[in-house]
N, C-alpha and C positions, 0 to 999 in steps of 0.2 A: 694281592700278593699272597703266595702260599705261606703257610705258617712257618715259623722258625724251626729249623731242625733241632731235635733234642740232642744233648751231649753224646749220648750213646750212638745216635744215628750219625753224627759227625765222625766219630771214631770208625764206625762201620764203613762210612764213605771213603775215608782216607785209605783204609786197608784195601777196600775193593778197588779203588781207583788205581793204586799202585800195582795191584795184581793185574788189572786189565791192561794197563799200559805195557807192562812187561810181556804179557801174553801176546798183545798186538804186535809189539816190536819184533817178536820172534816168529811171526807167521810169514811164510813164504807166499809169493803171488799165487793166487788160485786156491789157496788152502781154505777150508772152512774154519770157523772160529774154534772148533774143538780140536783141530789137528795141531801138532807140535812140529817145530823145525828149528834148526840152529839159527842163532842170530847172524845177520850179515857181518862180515869182518869189518873192523875199523882200521884204517891206515895208521901205522905207528906214528905217534906224535900228533895225530890230527885232532883238532879242537872238536870236542863233542858237546860243548855247552851251547848257550843261546847267543853267542857273540857273532855267529856267522851272518854275512849279509844276505839280503834278498830272501828272508823268510816271510811266510805269511804273518799277518798281524792278528793274533787271536783276540777276539772281542766277545762281548756278551750283550744281548738285547736287554737294556735297562730302562724301566720307566723313569721319567724325570722327577722322581721323588726319592731322595736319599733314605736308606733304611738298611736293615740287616743284609738283604741280598747284595747291595752295593759293597758292603764291607767284606762279605764272604767271597765275592768274586775278586775283589782287590787282593784279599789274602791268598787267593789261588794264583796270583801273578798276572792278572789281566789288566792291561793298561788302556784298552780301547773300548768305547761304548758305541752301540747301535741305538740310535734314538727311536723310541716307539711312542705309542699312545697319543699321537696327534700333538705332541709337545705339551700335554696337559699335566700340570702338577696338582697337588692336593687342593689348591685354590680353585681349580676347575678350568682354567684357561691357559695354563702354562706360563702366565706372566703376572697374574694378579692385577692387570690393568685393562683387560677387555680387548686386547688386540687379537686378531685371528692368529692361529699358531704358525702360519706361513709368513707372517710379517717379519721384517728384520728385527724390530725391538724384541719380539717374542723369541725368535730363534737365538738372538744374542744372549738373552737372559738364560735360556735353557742350556746353551753351550757353556756359559760361565758356570752354571750349576754343576754340570758334569766335570768341568775342569777343577772346581773346588773339591770334588770327590776323588780327584787323582786320575780322571779319565780324559782321553782325547775323543771328542765326538767325530767319528770317521764316516758314518753312514746314517742317513735318514731312511727309516723303513715304514713310516706312515704316509698316507696319501690324502690330499684333498679330494673331495667328491669327484668321481669320474664316470658315474653311471650314464650321464647323457652323452659324454664323449665316446664311450664304448659303443653305444647304440646309435650314434649319429642323430640324436634328438635335438630339437630347439633348446638353446641354452648351452650347447657344448662349447661354443667359443668363450663363454664366460668361465667355464670350468678350466679350459685350456689356459686362459689368461691367468688364473690363479696358480696353476702349475708353473707357468713362466715366472711369476713373482717369486714363488718358492725357490726355483732354481737360481734366479738372479741373487737372491738373498743368501742362499747356500754358498754361491761362489764368492760373494763379498766377505763371508765369514770363514772361507776356506774349509767348508765341509764338502768333501769331494765326490760322494756317491749318493745317488737317490735310487732306492729299490722300489720298483713299481710293478704292477701286474695288469693283465687284461682279461680278468675273469668277471663275467656278468653276474654269476651266481656265487662267486667267492670260493673260499676253501670249504670243502664238504667232508663231513665225517658221519658215520652211522652209529659209532659207539665210542665212548670215552672210558670204558671199564673192562676192556678185554684183559684176561689174565696173562701176565707176563712173568718173567723169571722171578722166583722167590715170592710170588704174591703181589708184585708190582702191578699197576694198572696202566694199560696202554690204549691209545686211540687207534681207530681203524675205519676202513671203508669197505662196504659190501654193496656192490651195484644191484644185487638181487633185491635189496630193500628200497631201491630208488627207481628202478627201470619202469615200473608201472604207475608212478605218481603222475598227476596231471601236469599240463603246461603251467609255467609261471605267468605272472602278469606281463612278462616280456614277449610271450608267445613263442613262435618259432624264430630262431636266430641262426642264420646260415654262416658258414665259414667266411665266404667272401665279403659279407657285410662287415664282419669284425676286422678282416684284413684292410678293407677300404677305410674304415674309421681309424684304424691304427696308423695307416700311412698318413692320413690327414693330420692326426695328432703329432706324429713324429716330424713331419715337415714344418710344423710351427714351433715345436719345442726344441728340437735339436740345434737349430742355429743359436737359440738363446743359451743352451747348455754349452755349446762350443765356446761362445764368447765368455761365459762365466767360468769355464774350466771345470764343469761338473759332468759326471758320467751317469747316464741312465742305464740301470741294470734291471732288465726284465726278469721277473720271477715266473717259473713255470706254472701251468694250471695244476691244481691240486684237488682231486686226482687228475693225472694227465689222460683223460678219457672224454670222448665226445661222440654224440651230444649227450647231455644230461637234462632231462625234462624239456627237451626240444631246443635247448640252447647249446650252440656250438662252443667249443673250447679249443682255441687255435694254438696255444702254446703247449702242445701235448706231445711233440716228437722232436727228435734231433734235427730232422730235415726242416721242420717248421722254424726251429731256432736259427738255422742257417738262412732261411728265407727272411727272418726278421733282420739279421745283421746286414743282409744284402738289400733289403727293401728301401732303406734310406741310408746310403753309405755315409758314415760319420765316425770320427774317433770317439764320439760321445755315445754311440749306439752299441750297447753290449748286453751282457746277461748276468743274472744271478744264478750261479750254478748250484741249485738246491739239489743235493745228492739224493735225497729221499725221493724226489720226483724223477730225476734223470735216470736213476738206476731202474725205474719202472719202464723207461723208454728204450733201454739198450742192455745188451749182455756184455758190453765192453765200456764200462764207465771210465776207466783210466784212458782209453783211446779217445773218448769224447772230450775229456779234459785236455788232452794234447791237441785235438782238432781245433777247439776254440782258443786254447792257449797260444798256439802258433799264430793265430790271427789277432792276438792281443784283445780278445773280446770277453774274457772273464774278469768282471769288475768286482765281484762279491761272491762269497761262498757260504752256503749253509751246509755244514758238515753233519749229516745225519744218515740214518739207514732205516730200511723197511724189510718186510718179508712178504712175498706174495706177487700178485699181478695187479695191473691197473684196475681190473674188475673187482678184486678182493685182496686187500692187504692190511697188514697191521704195522704200526711203527714200533721200533725195537730199541733196546739199549744199543749204544754205538758199537759194542763188540759182539752183537748177537743177531745181526741181520744178514742179508744176502750178499753184501758188498765186501770186496777185499779192500778194507780201508787203508791198509799199508800201501797197497799198489796205487791207490788214489793219491796218498801223500807223496809217493815217489813221482807221480805225474806232475803234481803242483811244483815239486822241487825242480823237475827237469825243464818245465816251461818258465821257470824263474818267477813264479807268482809271488808277489810281495804285497798283495792287497789284503783286505779284511776277510777273515773267516770267523764265523761264530757257530757254536753248537746249536742245534735246533730240534725241537719236538722230542722230548725225552719222556719215558714212563714216570708215573708218580710213585715214589718210593715210600717205604715205611717211615712214619714220622711226619709226612707231609700231607697237606690237604689236596684233594683232587678238584678244588673249586676252579682251578685254571688248568685244565687238562693239557698235557704236552709241555708244561712249563713248571714242573716240580723243581723247587730250589735244590734239593739234594741231588736229583737227577742231573741238573745242569752242572753241579760241581763235579759229579762223576764224569760227565762228558768233557769238561775242561781238562781234568787230569788225564783222561784217555788221549785227547788230542795232543796235549803237550808231551805225553810220553812217546807216542809214535812219531811225532815231529822230531824230537831229540834223537830217537833211534834212526830214523831215515836220513836226517842230515848228518849223522855221524858215520854213515856207511862209506866204504871205499867206492869210488866211481871210476 
């Protein structure tokens, strides 16, 4: 966990967060972060607080180990947790009793731990091993059986969303120390540093191989998910670029995400709309939000931003990237999205350690304040 913010850093965060929220709320659609415009009018007598129905549920990814981050996030007004780290606590296995983290006793104890901290566990974002399932190798049925056990136990404990991915090589970055605003440190990807690297041990992996294995996986897991009342939310490839070192990455385009939800039709088959990746796939992210929102396929949101192209980009502060974040918030409002949204991938700020790039404690608090600010502004607009 990043180091605790110093008192001065916290004061700096609070001031910066408030300023960012106000600036975001007053930005018109299509404006760059530096431009100014009047705030949208609010209907006389209209409630502008957080009592309106069908708002997104702002959450944070929290390891199941209570500590300063938990308290800071709670102090920011966050009531929902996204479970991470394979359900493992400081004891090493999430339970202290040796059960696998996807077992019901382990999940039950982790859920109770979050609840004791004042959080509702709304999403599980770690995954049992899926390397064989993605590549169609012997042993994939055993991996899929483990996923089915996880999903059944999530349903029994009323944990409604599982965020998964289909990346053989996982999330890739080429730097975690890019200079950002005010000397903060950001992560980024530059394909020029990757394109000449040799093949991995997986060799050449083609698109259709991954699609066939994904269909095999979904046909076995989705019936279990439907019965359990759990939704599977596919995360995009990060970066959304293919191939890399000979390995295809199929969750790289808006068209491929439509193919995903059509591949095995199910009310449990949907997406994690990770804005940092989707904004690299399209010039109209609010339109994409509406496209999948009308189909009721957005199950989970990662609210973040980047600057650049799939071949070369850097992750940014939430108010300093390429995306009109206010227009995105309006799109979520218009589709009636009331699922879980969490900030993701923030620069490391002054006073924090960069030992966990993208997950600076102070950066996350800034992001929470920013999201809450534009949410209040957007939901207070006259419609």
